[in-house]
N, C-alpha and C positions, 0 to 999 in steps of 0.2 A: 334759193327760192325753189317752191314746189308747189304742184296742183295735184290734188287729190279728187278722186271719185270714190265713194264707198257706199255701198247697199248691202242690207242684211241685219242681222240681229247683233247688237253691239255687246250682248253678254256672251255671245259665241263668235269672236272675232276670226276663228279659224274657217268659219264656213262662209264669211262675209265675201263679198266681190269687191276687190281693190284694184283701182288703177292709178299709179303715182308716177309722176315725173318730176325729177329734180334736177338743179343746177347748181353748182357752187364753183366760184373762182378759186377758192382754197379749201382744202380739207387735210385732216391728218388721223392717222390711226396707228397706235401702237409706236409713235413717235415718228412715222413715215408721212411726207407730205404727197399731196396730190393736186393737182391745179387744172383748172378748166373741167372740172368733172360733170358728167351728165350720167343719170340712172333712170330707167324706166323698170318699174316693179308692177307686176301683174298677180292677184290672187283670185282664183275662182275653184268652187268645188274642192275645197280644202289643199289645193296645191298653190304655194307661192312660187313665182319665177322671177329672177332677175332677167328680163328680156335682154337687155343690154346696159352696160356700165363701161364707159371709156373715159379715160383721163391721161392728161400728160404727167409723166413720172420721171423725174431725174434725167432730163434730157431725151426721155424715149416716150413710148406710149404704152398703155396698158389698157386690156379689154377683157371683161368677164361676163359670163351668162352662168346661171345657176337654177337650181330646182330643189324644193322640199316638199314633201307630203306631210303636212300637219296631222292628218288623220290616220295614215297608214301606221302599223306597229313600229316602233323603233324610230321612227321620223327617217326614212331613206331620203337620201340627197344626191346630188351630182353637181359637179361644177366644172366649167372650163375656164382657163386663164392663159391669155396669150401677152407677152411682154416682148417689146422690140426696142432695140437702141438704148436701153438703161445704162447710164454710166454708173458704175462701181464706186467710182472715186467720190461721186456725188452721194450716193447711197450710204456708204459707210459714215460718212459725216453726222448721220442721225442714228449711228448704231454702235453696238460695244466695240466694232472693229475700226474705230476711226483714227486708232494710231498705226494701223497695219499699212504696209505698202502694197495695197492691192487697187487696182485700176482695171479699167476696160470697158468696153459696149457689150452688154449680155443680151440674149433673147432666150425667152423660156416658154415653152408650152406645157401645160399639164390639164390632164382630163381625170379629175377626181371623182370617186364614187364610195358611198359608204352608208352606215346606219349612224346616225346621231348619237343613239345611245349606246353604242358598241365600237369603240375606237378599233378593236382588234379585227373588225370586219372592213377596214379602209382599204382600198385599193387605187392605184393611181398608174398612169403611164405618160410619158411626156419626153422632151428633148431640152438639152441645154446647149447653148453655143457662146463661145465667146472671142472677140477679136481685140486687137490693139490693146492686150492685157498685160498685167502684172499679177500673178497669182502665188507665187511661192509662199508668201507668209501667212497664207491660211494654213490652219492646223493640219488638215488632211493632207496636203501635198507636202508640206515638212516633214510629216511624219513618214510619208513614203519614200522621201528622199533619204531620209537617215537609214531606212532598210537597204536602199539599193546603192547608194554612193557613200564614198569616204568623204571627210571633212571637207576636201578641196572642191566639192561639187555643191556645197551647202547654200550657194547663193545663185543657183540657175533661176532664171526667169522665165515662166512660160508666158509667150505673148499671145497665144491663141489656143482654143481648145473646143471640145464638143462631145457629148455623150448622150445617148438613150437611157432612159431610167425607167423602174417600176416599182411600186409599193404593193407588197403582197405579203400576208402570213407574219405580221409584225417584223417586216424587215424591207431594207431599201436596196435594190438590184441595179447595179451599173453595167452597162454592155457597150460596145463600140466606143470605148473611151480613147480619145486622142488628145494628147496635150504637146503643144510644139514650142521649142525654143530654138536659139541659133546653136546651142550646143547638143540638143538631142531632141529626139521625139519619143513621147511615152505612150503606148498602148496597152488595153488591157480591160479587164472586167472584174467585179467584184460584188461582195454582198456586205451589207453594214446593218447589224440587227439593232432593234430599238433598245436592246439592253447593252448597246456598245460593243458588241462583239464585231469583228471585221475579218473576213475572208476574201482572198482575190488573187489576181495574178497581174504583174506590171512587166512590160517587156521594153526595155530602153533601146534605141537605135541611136548610137553615137554617130555625130557628123563626122564627114571625111576629113575635114580640117582638124578636129581634136584628136582623130585617130593618126593622123600625119605628125601632130606634134609630139606624138609619144605619149600622151597622157591617158590613153585609153586604158592602161593597166589600173589605174585609179579606179574604175567603175566595174561594178560586178556586172556580169551578162545578163542575169535574170533575178527577179525576186518575186516573192510569193507571201 
């Protein structure tokens, strides 16, 4: 259901005044499902803004605000996303990762800015956190594990983690990374280029129990 208010020249919609309020019990986008969604969109003087968008999302909530200047060169935009309590095991059922052993409650914050017609000028900062999770089957963590550990450590299950991140200059930077399991805590930072290049450092801290059992020699002390 929706209510619209529109004033202006319909031949030039970018300059029209628009005030729209929408509600939906169920929505979907790119295969992902949203429920009990509300959205308020306002456009005036050539600037369109999502004043608020809120929805239940796979056991959690998601909220978005955004802005785009339809008149300025290149169409500059900005957006903020805040997702809390989203269950990965429910999300994966609607993605290509449905067969992976991945679960947990995730929270994400993102502040994104850019020029719509120039992807290279995209910038973003944010934070990702996860609790009650299983993450080892994600390609990124399995790849890191093969660099750091012997085959005996290939089934480590990370149950919680967090990191700060930023996107700048066609690269994704990770800082203050902390991943925790019963066996070890993994900390580090790194850079992932849009060209799939990877640089970084990971520091494993083996639990005292594992060290006491004599299996510490199966792990490498540091991986880069």
